[in-house]
C-alpha positions as CSV (number, residue, x, y, z in Angstrom):
1,M,80.6,55.3,-30.6
2,K,79.8,56.9,-27.2
3,F,76.7,54.7,-26.8
4,K,78.8,51.6,-27.4
5,I,81.3,52.5,-24.7
6,L,78.6,53.6,-22.3
7,G,76.7,50.3,-23.0
8,M,79.9,48.3,-22.3
9,V,80.5,50.2,-19.1
10,F,76.9,49.4,-17.9
11,L,77.3,45.8,-19.0
12,A,80.5,45.4,-17.1
13,A,79.1,47.1,-14.0
14,G,76.0,44.8,-14.1
15,F,78.3,41.7,-14.5
16,L,80.5,42.7,-11.5
17,A,77.4,43.5,-9.4
18,G,76.0,40.1,-10.2
19,C,79.3,38.4,-9.2
20,N,79.1,40.0,-5.8
21,S,75.6,38.8,-4.9
22,G,76.8,35.9,-2.7
23,D,75.0,34.7,0.3
24,N,76.2,36.7,3.2
25,T,73.7,35.4,5.7
26,A,75.7,32.3,6.8
27,E,77.9,34.2,9.3
28,P,75.0,35.9,11.3
29,E,73.1,32.6,11.4
30,K,76.2,30.8,12.7
31,Q,76.7,33.5,15.4
32,M,73.0,33.2,16.4
33,Q,73.4,29.4,16.7
34,N,76.4,29.9,19.0
35,I,74.4,32.3,21.2
36,K,71.6,29.8,21.4
37,E,74.1,27.1,22.5
38,L,75.6,29.5,25.1
39,V,72.2,30.2,26.5
40,S,71.4,26.5,26.6
41,D,74.7,25.6,28.2
42,Y,74.4,28.2,30.9
43,S,70.8,27.3,31.6
44,T,71.6,23.6,32.1
45,G,74.7,24.3,34.1
46,K,77.2,22.9,31.6
47,I,79.3,26.0,31.8
48,E,80.5,27.1,35.2
49,G,82.8,29.8,36.6
50,N,81.2,32.7,34.8
51,T,78.0,34.5,35.4
52,A,75.4,35.0,32.7
53,S,72.3,37.2,32.4
54,I,69.9,37.6,29.6
55,T,67.5,40.3,28.7
56,A,65.2,40.8,25.7
57,K,68.0,42.3,23.7
58,E,71.3,40.8,24.9
59,L,73.2,38.0,26.6
60,V,75.8,39.3,29.1
61,I,78.6,36.9,30.3
62,A,81.0,38.1,33.0
63,D,84.1,36.3,34.3
64,K,85.4,36.4,37.8
65,A,87.5,39.4,37.1
66,G,84.5,41.3,35.9
67,N,85.3,41.3,32.2
68,K,82.0,41.3,30.2
69,Q,81.1,39.9,26.8
70,V,77.8,41.2,25.4
71,Y,76.0,39.3,22.7
72,D,73.2,40.9,20.7
73,I,70.0,38.8,20.4
74,S,68.1,39.3,17.2
75,A,64.6,40.7,17.2
76,E,63.3,37.4,15.8
77,D,64.4,35.4,18.8
78,F,63.5,35.5,22.5
79,F,64.3,33.7,25.7
80,V,61.7,32.5,28.2
81,S,62.7,31.3,31.6
82,I,60.1,29.2,33.5
83,A,61.1,28.4,37.0
84,P,59.0,25.9,38.8
85,Y,58.5,26.8,42.5
86,E,56.7,25.8,45.6
87,N,58.1,28.3,48.1
88,Q,60.6,30.2,46.0
89,T,61.5,30.6,42.3
90,H,65.3,30.1,42.5
91,P,67.5,28.3,44.9
């Protein structure tokens, strides 16, 4: 009798664990896509009024009041800035 109850408990636990195995990767992928769009928009000048800087690990956006938003960049992605120059790299 104890084995039947114990077996039912394990069966129920396995069933509940299987029900919870949904795909939780959609939200981080969506957030990463938004970060890529932000980088693109700041790089092309579509967004003005804020300042943005990017490092190997984060994108930092600051408004005129100095409030900062920091976005983590995954280890799988990177940003390369290539600035053509003749006499200087940036205007």
